[in-house]
KOLDOFI-777984 format. One record per residue (C-alpha): residue in three letters; chain; x, y, z. Coordinates in steps of 0.001 Angstrom, whole numbers, always signed. Layout:
["ALA","A",[X,Y,Z]]
...
This chain:
["UNK","A",[+4553,+61780,-11475]]
["UNK","A",[+2431,+59053,-13253]]
["UNK","A",[-598,+57384,-12204]]
["UNK","A",[-3597,+55033,-13518]]
["UNK","A",[-6956,+54137,-11447]]
["UNK","A",[-10070,+52462,-12348]]
["UNK","A",[-12362,+54981,-12665]]
["UNK","A",[-16418,+55038,-12037]]
["UNK","A",[-18176,+56955,-14453]]
["UNK","A",[-21591,+56397,-12577]]
["UNK","A",[-20239,+57886,-9288]]
["UNK","A",[-17671,+59707,-10556]]
["UNK","A",[-14588,+57995,-8403]]
["UNK","A",[-11396,+56208,-8488]]
["UNK","A",[-10760,+52928,-7806]]
["UNK","A",[-7875,+50955,-7078]]
["UNK","A",[-6751,+48898,-10505]]
["UNK","A",[-7156,+45151,-10728]]
["UNK","A",[-4615,+42706,-8478]]
["UNK","A",[-3610,+41190,-11912]]
["UNK","A",[-2488,+44903,-12615]]
["UNK","A",[+976,+47049,-12491]]
["UNK","A",[+1976,+50446,-12950]]
["UNK","A",[+5542,+51539,-12581]]
["UNK","A",[+6474,+55347,-13054]]
["UNK","A",[+10088,+55409,-14433]]
["UNK","A",[+10069,+59070,-12777]]
["UNK","A",[+11412,+60243,-16217]]
["UNK","A",[+7848,+61107,-17294]]
["UNK","A",[+7253,+57771,-19032]]
["UNK","A",[+5596,+55008,-17370]]
["UNK","A",[+4737,+50992,-18121]]
["UNK","A",[+1063,+49705,-17008]]
["UNK","A",[+741,+45869,-17720]]
["UNK","A",[-2786,+43396,-16816]]
["UNK","A",[-2733,+40091,-16940]]
["UNK","A",[-5856,+38800,-16485]]
["UNK","A",[-7251,+35856,-14821]]
["UNK","A",[-10094,+33490,-15736]]
["UNK","A",[-12824,+35336,-13692]]
["UNK","A",[-12301,+38914,-15348]]
["UNK","A",[-14156,+39180,-18682]]
["UNK","A",[-15803,+41947,-18846]]
["UNK","A",[-15138,+46095,-19930]]
["UNK","A",[-12955,+48271,-17133]]
["UNK","A",[-12586,+52463,-17685]]
["UNK","A",[-8519,+53262,-16712]]
["UNK","A",[-7616,+56744,-16432]]
["UNK","A",[-3851,+57594,-16361]]
["UNK","A",[-2674,+60673,-14859]]
["UNK","A",[-11,+62858,-15211]]
["UNK","A",[+459,+65611,-11838]]
["UNK","A",[+3222,+67419,-10767]]
["UNK","A",[+1492,+67738,-7126]]
["UNK","A",[+849,+65156,-4391]]
["UNK","A",[-3119,+65869,-5257]]
["UNK","A",[-4972,+65084,-8512]]
["UNK","A",[-6216,+68585,-8873]]
["UNK","A",[-5235,+70297,-11916]]
["UNK","A",[-4003,+66860,-13361]]
["UNK","A",[-3931,+65848,-16757]]
["UNK","A",[-5160,+62419,-17857]]
["UNK","A",[-6122,+60200,-20687]]
["UNK","A",[-8958,+57484,-20404]]
["UNK","A",[-8787,+54380,-21879]]
["UNK","A",[-11641,+51138,-22587]]
["UNK","A",[-10296,+47479,-22034]]
["UNK","A",[-12118,+45061,-22901]]
["UNK","A",[-11236,+41777,-21504]]
["UNK","A",[-12383,+38706,-23673]]
["UNK","A",[-14020,+36018,-22373]]
["UNK","A",[-12042,+32856,-23069]]
["UNK","A",[-13531,+29353,-22358]]
["UNK","A",[-11028,+27099,-19772]]
["UNK","A",[-10620,+23366,-19881]]
["UNK","A",[-10993,+21777,-16310]]
["UNK","A",[-8161,+21052,-14144]]
["UNK","A",[-7976,+17947,-12305]]
["UNK","A",[-5612,+18264,-9030]]
["UNK","A",[-2595,+16463,-9351]]
["UNK","A",[-2857,+12190,-8506]]
["UNK","A",[+266,+10880,-7447]]
["UNK","A",[+1615,+7900,-8135]]
["UNK","A",[-539,+4357,-6358]]
["UNK","A",[+1515,+1400,-5221]]
["UNK","A",[-783,-1076,-3107]]
["UNK","A",[-106,-4543,-1963]]
["UNK","A",[-2328,-7483,-3004]]
["UNK","A",[-5184,-7514,-541]]
["UNK","A",[-5430,-4437,+1244]]
["UNK","A",[-7411,-1415,-188]]
["UNK","A",[-6807,+2214,-1043]]
["UNK","A",[-8784,+4742,-1742]]
["UNK","A",[-8020,+8436,-3175]]
["UNK","A",[-10181,+11545,-3344]]
["UNK","A",[-9927,+12889,-6730]]
["UNK","A",[-11043,+16752,-7197]]
["UNK","A",[-11497,+19074,-10320]]
["UNK","A",[-12581,+22231,-11136]]
["UNK","A",[-13900,+24566,-14134]]
["UNK","A",[-13574,+28543,-13532]]
["UNK","A",[-15702,+29143,-16211]]
["UNK","A",[-18425,+26636,-16612]]
["UNK","A",[-20737,+24053,-14523]]
["UNK","A",[-19212,+21182,-13170]]
["UNK","A",[-17629,+19172,-15803]]
["UNK","A",[-18356,+15375,-16370]]
["UNK","A",[-16062,+12721,-14816]]
["UNK","A",[-14782,+9621,-16130]]
["UNK","A",[-12141,+7499,-15592]]
["UNK","A",[-11037,+5089,-17890]]
["UNK","A",[-8936,+2015,-17870]]
["UNK","A",[-10514,+808,-14691]]
["UNK","A",[-8667,-2685,-13122]]
["UNK","A",[-10793,-5552,-12106]]
["UNK","A",[-12068,-4591,-8405]]
["UNK","A",[-11314,-725,-8832]]
["UNK","A",[-14474,+1988,-8677]]
["UNK","A",[-14968,+5551,-8665]]
["UNK","A",[-17816,+6701,-6128]]
["UNK","A",[-19592,+9801,-6672]]
["UNK","A",[-20186,+10567,-2565]]
["UNK","A",[-22392,+13572,-3649]]
["UNK","A",[-19757,+16313,-3988]]
["UNK","A",[-19794,+17839,-7611]]
["UNK","A",[-15855,+18680,-7721]]
["UNK","A",[-14899,+15140,-6161]]
["UNK","A",[-14757,+11467,-6948]]
["UNK","A",[-13527,+8586,-4634]]
["UNK","A",[-11377,+6681,-6202]]
["UNK","A",[-11662,+2948,-4489]]
["UNK","A",[-8988,+85,-5220]]
["UNK","A",[-8734,-3111,-3548]]
["UNK","A",[-6832,-5693,-5769]]
["UNK","A",[-7471,-9414,-5642]]
["UNK","A",[-4242,-11883,-4844]]
["UNK","A",[-3780,-12443,-8852]]
["UNK","A",[-3575,-8853,-9865]]
["UNK","A",[+53,-8227,-8967]]
["UNK","A",[+1393,-5844,-11816]]
["UNK","A",[+1242,-2655,-13534]]
["UNK","A",[-1851,-704,-14614]]
["UNK","A",[-2741,+2744,-15828]]
["UNK","A",[-6214,+4456,-14853]]
["UNK","A",[-6750,+7570,-16842]]
["UNK","A",[-8955,+10195,-15218]]
["UNK","A",[-11061,+12791,-17349]]
["UNK","A",[-13099,+15789,-16439]]
["UNK","A",[-14754,+17270,-19696]]
["UNK","A",[-17002,+20565,-19522]]
["UNK","A",[-19844,+21026,-21490]]
["UNK","A",[-17885,+22762,-24595]]
["UNK","A",[-15957,+19180,-24582]]
["UNK","A",[-12999,+20844,-23492]]
["UNK","A",[-11552,+18052,-21068]]
["UNK","A",[-8261,+17577,-18798]]
["UNK","A",[-6724,+14003,-18675]]
["UNK","A",[-4771,+12525,-15265]]
["UNK","A",[-2669,+9375,-15938]]
["UNK","A",[-2052,+7688,-12801]]
["UNK","A",[-146,+4808,-13107]]
["UNK","A",[-638,+2164,-10466]]
["UNK","A",[+1631,-915,-8852]]
["UNK","A",[-122,-3499,-7499]]
["UNK","A",[+2269,-5633,-5085]]
["UNK","A",[+2803,-9424,-4926]]
["UNK","A",[+1826,-10285,-1441]]
["UNK","A",[+2910,-13760,-2104]]
["UNK","A",[+1141,-17433,-1867]]
["UNK","A",[-2352,-17089,-399]]
["UNK","A",[-4053,-20748,+1589]]
["UNK","A",[-7058,-21592,-527]]
["UNK","A",[-10206,-20685,+1494]]
["UNK","A",[-12696,-23361,+2744]]
["UNK","A",[-16585,-22993,+3707]]
["UNK","A",[-18308,-25842,+5553]]
["UNK","A",[-21526,-24886,+6440]]
["UNK","A",[-22100,-26758,+9872]]
["UNK","A",[-21922,-26234,+13612]]
["UNK","A",[-18100,-26910,+15109]]
["UNK","A",[-20022,-29392,+17381]]
["UNK","A",[-23262,-31844,+16394]]
["UNK","A",[-24370,-34095,+18201]]
["UNK","A",[-26461,-36907,+16188]]
["UNK","A",[-29293,-39390,+17322]]
["UNK","A",[-29711,-42506,+15332]]
["UNK","A",[-32944,-41046,+13643]]
["UNK","A",[-30795,-37990,+12931]]
["UNK","A",[-28590,-37330,+9405]]
["UNK","A",[-26496,-34669,+8486]]
["UNK","A",[-25601,-33313,+5298]]
["UNK","A",[-23382,-30103,+3348]]
["UNK","A",[-22007,-28506,+586]]
["UNK","A",[-18578,-27267,+1193]]
["UNK","A",[-17222,-24478,-1205]]
["UNK","A",[-13664,-23186,-1470]]
["UNK","A",[-11670,-20784,-3457]]
["UNK","A",[-7903,-19826,-4021]]
["UNK","A",[-7079,-16145,-3634]]
["UNK","A",[-4829,-16820,-6162]]
["UNK","A",[-6974,-18190,-8444]]
["UNK","A",[-4663,-21500,-8106]]
["UNK","A",[-7098,-25133,-8557]]
["UNK","A",[-8362,-26428,-5304]]
["UNK","A",[-9149,-29935,-4216]]
["UNK","A",[-11259,-31179,-1126]]
["UNK","A",[-10764,-33864,+860]]
["UNK","A",[-11925,-35481,+4275]]
["UNK","A",[-10113,-36733,+7394]]
["UNK","A",[-10604,-38289,+10589]]
["UNK","A",[-9775,-39838,+13734]]
["UNK","A",[-11478,-41798,+12857]]
["UNK","A",[-14033,-40967,+9746]]
["UNK","A",[-17069,-43042,+10587]]
["UNK","A",[-18585,-45741,+8558]]
["UNK","A",[-21354,-44532,+6295]]
["UNK","A",[-19937,-41429,+5888]]
["UNK","A",[-19858,-39734,+1996]]
["UNK","A",[-17683,-37146,+1136]]
["UNK","A",[-17119,-36488,-2932]]
["UNK","A",[-14845,-33771,-4161]]
["UNK","A",[-17088,-32104,-7393]]
["UNK","A",[-13868,-30410,-8578]]
["UNK","A",[-14024,-26427,-8792]]
["UNK","A",[-13984,-25717,-5230]]
["UNK","A",[-17291,-27602,-4413]]
["UNK","A",[-17937,-30652,-2420]]
["UNK","A",[-20337,-32638,-802]]
["UNK","A",[-20842,-34760,+2591]]
["UNK","A",[-23604,-36933,+4199]]
["UNK","A",[-23446,-38910,+7374]]
["UNK","A",[-26133,-41256,+8647]]
["UNK","A",[-25289,-43258,+11896]]
["UNK","A",[-26310,-46223,+12809]]
["UNK","A",[-26368,-48311,+15840]]
["UNK","A",[-22993,-49322,+16249]]
["UNK","A",[-22218,-45661,+16154]]
["UNK","A",[-23555,-44476,+19147]]
["UNK","A",[-21533,-43331,+22131]]
["UNK","A",[-18608,-42631,+19992]]
["UNK","A",[-17052,-39165,+19056]]
["UNK","A",[-15823,-38225,+15696]]
["UNK","A",[-13219,-35627,+14621]]
["UNK","A",[-13251,-34902,+11189]]
["UNK","A",[-11435,-32169,+9376]]
["UNK","A",[-12658,-30930,+6113]]
["UNK","A",[-9448,-29698,+4218]]
["UNK","A",[-8856,-27621,+1068]]
["UNK","A",[-5458,-27516,-911]]
["UNK","A",[-4130,-25669,-3658]]
["UNK","A",[-1187,-28053,-3794]]
["UNK","A",[+1220,-26036,-1240]]
["UNK","A",[-1083,-24401,+990]]
["UNK","A",[-4297,-25571,+2711]]
["UNK","A",[-7237,-24334,+5061]]
["UNK","A",[-8726,-27088,+7587]]
["UNK","A",[-12181,-26886,+9373]]
["UNK","A",[-12979,-28649,+12509]]
["UNK","A",[-16153,-30151,+12532]]
["UNK","A",[-16729,-32661,+15623]]
["UNK","A",[-19953,-35309,+16163]]
["UNK","A",[-21010,-37226,+19124]]
["UNK","A",[-23379,-39896,+18040]]
["UNK","A",[-26129,-40313,+20996]]
["UNK","A",[-29060,-42734,+21156]]
["UNK","A",[-31302,-39758,+22323]]
["UNK","A",[-30551,-36409,+23531]]
["UNK","A",[-31620,-36009,+27095]]
["UNK","A",[-34438,-33432,+27604]]
["UNK","A",[-35596,-33609,+23772]]
["UNK","A",[-38652,-35084,+24582]]
["UNK","A",[-40710,-34146,+21236]]
["UNK","A",[-36933,-35399,+18949]]
["UNK","A",[-37089,-32128,+17239]]
["UNK","A",[-33102,-31677,+17931]]
["UNK","A",[-33838,-29100,+19897]]
["UNK","A",[-34235,-28565,+24143]]
["UNK","A",[-36785,-25620,+24823]]
["UNK","A",[-40457,-25107,+26686]]
["UNK","A",[-42062,-26958,+24067]]
["UNK","A",[-40284,-30747,+25133]]
["UNK","A",[-41638,-29585,+28820]]
["UNK","A",[-45153,-28794,+26845]]
["UNK","A",[-44965,-32254,+25302]]
["UNK","A",[-44035,-34238,+28790]]
["UNK","A",[-47331,-32980,+30402]]
["UNK","A",[-49186,-33446,+27552]]
["UNK","A",[-48033,-37390,+27738]]
["UNK","A",[-48946,-36941,+31429]]
["UNK","A",[-52015,-35634,+31390]]
["UNK","A",[-53792,-35524,+27717]]
["UNK","A",[-52645,-39161,+27048]]
["UNK","A",[-50317,-37276,+24095]]
["UNK","A",[-48001,-39074,+22099]]
["UNK","A",[-44891,-40815,+24330]]
["UNK","A",[-41977,-39757,+24327]]
["UNK","A",[-39361,-40966,+21717]]
["UNK","A",[-37456,-42281,+23026]]
["UNK","A",[-39322,-42549,+27017]]
["UNK","A",[-35687,-42120,+28170]]
["UNK","A",[-35438,-38500,+26726]]
["UNK","A",[-37854,-37031,+28995]]
["UNK","A",[-36486,-38080,+32407]]
["UNK","A",[-35090,-34859,+32575]]
["UNK","A",[-33647,-35480,+36482]]
["UNK","A",[-32550,-38845,+35993]]
["UNK","A",[-35223,-40437,+38342]]
["UNK","A",[-36366,-43118,+35910]]
["UNK","A",[-39588,-42295,+35313]]
["UNK","A",[-41369,-39807,+33687]]
["UNK","A",[-43598,-37540,+35437]]
["UNK","A",[-44770,-33912,+35906]]
["UNK","A",[-41648,-32851,+38035]]
["UNK","A",[-39105,-33970,+34824]]
["UNK","A",[-41321,-31128,+32989]]
["UNK","A",[-40413,-28554,+35779]]
["UNK","A",[-37233,-29505,+36031]]
["UNK","A",[-37072,-28842,+32036]]
["UNK","A",[-38445,-25243,+32878]]
["UNK","A",[-36305,-24511,+35375]]
["UNK","A",[-33488,-25264,+33737]]
["UNK","A",[-34898,-23092,+30305]]
["UNK","A",[-35958,-20111,+32002]]
["UNK","A",[-33858,-19584,+35480]]
["UNK","A",[-31065,-20939,+34654]]
["UNK","A",[-31874,-24084,+36651]]
["UNK","A",[-28969,-27609,+36115]]
["UNK","A",[-29336,-29680,+32763]]
["UNK","A",[-31199,-32061,+32359]]
["UNK","A",[-29422,-34986,+33309]]
["UNK","A",[-30935,-38946,+31777]]
["UNK","A",[-29452,-41948,+32820]]
């Protein structure tokens, strides 16, 4: 019979042949040996072919053959990335993996990235995260080229088609930097710069509607999704509540932000007229009563218990409201 083994000359012993090799004994005094070495098997091996007529290797004939497997540099390989489909406004993340069997980790590049797409290095030298969140004006087809290049210049390229599906018309998005409820005194005013943009990249117009719109209001659409608002009440507005709607329109769809404004002659409990009711107002009342400090403006704002007079009990009433969840100020 015919057989083959790897001969370890140093230890004078036989070892199994590589897993990438096969030996076939045709049982007619002839045999065949085939080896298709992998990319990690470069080097030299010693083969001993044996012909025996018994079940042991003793007294067998043999021939030694030295096989040299040459190292052939290999290009990097990018694992398959399937075509990508994503709806406008949604996001997609794909882990792209790659390898190089005979060199340090290759460099990785991405060509023809669409807007709002990124390649993120998360620390793994053989992986990158492809992240894409298309905006509402990006419907269409794109092609991204992932490339891995080793230190010899060999490269692999993965071509990935991307389909961005139309999500349909989108309403503008309006930003009004004002509280939803505002209390204004006669000495107060309110102003804001409002902003809007359209996800479909359509032109936006701004307008103000109200039930009613108070006199003295100034609202300007400066175009380009920017507008200005200003209001200072007068005595005729005291006691009125104004419901205002700031509106951004792209001609088909709209976004609305509602703001309610109450006009009062003063804020009950706001003795120091700083538009807030807190412990500093209690201190202000105490200073007025005991140290001839400035008077509250108006004096009625400091009558927190609604007794008709301003004294230390109003400061105590306010402290209980602030620190012990006592009843709210009840100026007449």
